[in-house]
N, C-alpha and C positions, 0 to 999 in steps of 0.2 A: 322513266316510266311513271305512270300515274300513282304507283305505290310509294314513290320516293318520299321520304319524310322531309318536311321543311319546318324550321323552327322560327317562331315569330320573334320580333325584335325584343319582346318582353323576356324571352329566353326560357319560358316555362310552359307555354301552351304549345303542344306538338300536334300538328295537323297533317293527315295524309295529303299529299299533293293533290290539288284540286278540291280539297275538302273545305278550305276556307271560303266562305260564301258571302256575297253582298247582294243588296237589292239593286238590280240594274233596271233602268227604264221605268222606275216606279214613281210614286208621288209622295209628298209629305202626308202622313196620317193626320187626321184631325186630332188635336191635342187631347191626350188621355182617353182616346176612343178604344184603345187596346190595353185596359188596365191590368191585364195579367202578364204583360211582357216584362222580362227582367234583363238587366245589363250586368254581365259578369265582368268585373274589372280587376286589373292588376296594376298596382302603382298608379291608380287613377285613370288608366287607359282601358277602353272597352275592348275585350278580347273575344267574347262569345255572347250569344243570346241565350235566353232561357225563358221559362214561364212558370207561374205560380200554380201548383196543383192542389196544395193544402196550405193553410196559413204558415206552416213551418217548413214546407218542402217546395223546392224548385226543380223542375225537370230540364235537362239539357242533353247535349250529345256526349257520349263517352269519349270521343276523340278530343274533346276539350279537357285536357288533363289539369284539373283544378286541385292544387295542394290545399288540404284542409288546415285550419288553424294557422294560416299564414297571414301575418298582419298586413301584408300588402294586397291581399285578395278580398274583395267585397262584392256583394250582390246588391244592386240598386233596383228598387221597385218604385212605381209611381212617377217615372221620369218621362219627359218628352224631349227636352233639350238637355243632353248629358253635360254640356259645358257650363250650364247655369245651375246655381244652387236653388232649385225650385222648392218651395215649401211643401209641395206634394210628395217629395222624394223620401223614401225610407231606406236606410243603409244597414246592411247586415254583414256579419262575418259568417264563415262556414264551419259548422261543428263537425260535419261528416260529409265525405264525397264518395258516393257508392256507384261504381260502374257496374254494368251487367256482368255477371261472372263469365259469360261466354263471349264477351266483346273480343273481336278479332281485328287488331289494328291494321293488318295487311289487307284483308278483304273489306274492312269497315262494316262487318256484319254485327248485329246486336249493338248498334251505336246509340246507347241510351244510358244516362247517368242521372242519379238523384242526389240533390244537395240538401242536407239538413241545416237549416239556418240556426243561428245562435238564440233566436227568440221567434215567437210567432209574429207574423205581419199583422198590422192593424188594417182590417178590411174597411174600405170606404169607397167613395166615388172614383178615386185615383188608383186604388190597389184592390184588385179582385182576383179570385182564383178562376181558372177555366176548367170546364168539365171534360173528363176523359171519355173516349168512345166505348161502345159496347165491345166486349171481348171478341176478337177475330173478325170483326166487321171489315169489309173492304169498301173502298170508294170506287164507284163505277168510272170507267174511262169517259172523259168528257166533262166530269164534275169540275166546276170552277171553284177554286179555293183562294184563300187570302194568305199571304205570307208577309211578315213584318220584321224589321231589324234596323240596327244602326250601322250595319256593315258598309263597306265601300260602295260608292255609287257609280264607279266606272272601273275598267280594267287597269287604270293608272293609279289606283290607290286613293282616289278622292273620297274623303269621309264626309258624311252628312252632318248638319248641325241639329237635325231633329229626326224623330222616328219616321222611317219610310215604310211604304207598303206597296205591294203589287198583287195583281191577280195571276194565277197560274192554273193550268188545266191538267187533270190527271190523264196520264198516258197508259195505254194497255201494257201490262207487264211483259208480255211476250215480245212486243215491239221494242220495249225498253231494253230487254235482255239482248236482243239482236244489235241494237245501236251501241250498247256498252260491251259487246262481245262477251256476254255471259256473266258479267260481274254483278248482276242484280239478283238478290236472293228473295225468297218469299217474305222475308222480314222487312222489305223495302217497298216504298211507294215511289212512283216516278211522276213528275209533272213538268210541263214546259209551257212557254208562252205560245199563244196562237198567232201572235204578231210576227212579222218578218224582221222587225227591229230587235236588237239585243234587249232581252228582258228576262229577269229571273233573279236568282240569289248569287252572292259572291262573298269575299272575305270579311269576316266579322259577324255575318248572319248565322254562322254555324250554331246549332243548338236552339235556334228560334222555332216558333210554332207555325205549322201548316193548319189552317183553321177552315172549317166548313160548318155553317149553321151553329155557331157558338160552341162548338166542340173542337178540341185539338186532335187531329188525326196523325200528324207527322212531325218529326224533328228534322230540321235542316241538317243533312249529313255531308253530302259532297256533290260537286258539280264538275263540268268539263274544264279543260285547260283555260278556256276563255269564258268568263261569266256571261250567262244569258245566251249561250250558243245552242240553238235548237237541235243541232246534230247530236248533242248529248243532253238529254233531259236531266233536270236536277233530281237528286236522289234524297229521299226522306226516310227516316226510320218509321216503320209502321207500328204506331203505339198500341193498336188494338191487340197485337200479338204478345204484349208484355203486361197486360192488366194484372194477371195473377202475381207476377214477380213484383210489380209496383206495390200492390196491396200487402203482400207478405213482408216486403221490406219496411214499409211505413208502419204497419201494425207491430212488426217484430221490434222495431226501435222503440215504439211507445211502451210496449210491455217490458222490454229490457230496462228501460230507464225509469219504469214505474210512474210514468206520466199519465195523468188522466187524459182522456180523449178530448180533442177540441177541433 
């Protein structure tokens, strides 16, 4: 079944089956054109995507189970080619990994997680934060968005050498619920390629950003058994439903730690 858990080779990132997501049928992004994108790595291997929302905070999917203060886990910002030691890259450890309290691993509802980095990122032309949407705003069906990631580029596990991107179009939620046999909650966005060729997200893109007009509206959550299959639109966590929780979490940690705002 689609809820079956599968464990990655790294042995610590547990994804619902069909949740691991790649950029299928995309193209290489222009180097450093998406300066908010993060690579979450274990033992030097990319396992999930994410994106910088404040200098010390990265947002990703809750189903990316990221152990905090684990010396083998790092967040990399400012990257284009992960295999190369680019001078633009900034590497962080994770001080805190906070999944939404109502995350349901079976239904994959409330699939959102915040990572507090061990220090603030240095913002520059290679590393920038991305703006969050207005609370509870929805994207209209037909809206064309952009999704990026270092995930597999085929259903055969081929991994890219550089950051990839593709366009995807928002699908009406009622249609999406029908296609997914009711698995789609109001906390999710659906998107699919307009092309007949395989195109969309696949393994390793999980946690990455769905972007429209310089704001992030969705987190890559799960997809069909075959990546880029239009019969099953890709599912994204609807970030606008969680703005209150995000702000409370970030502000609460700042106050708790006695840190000045930055």
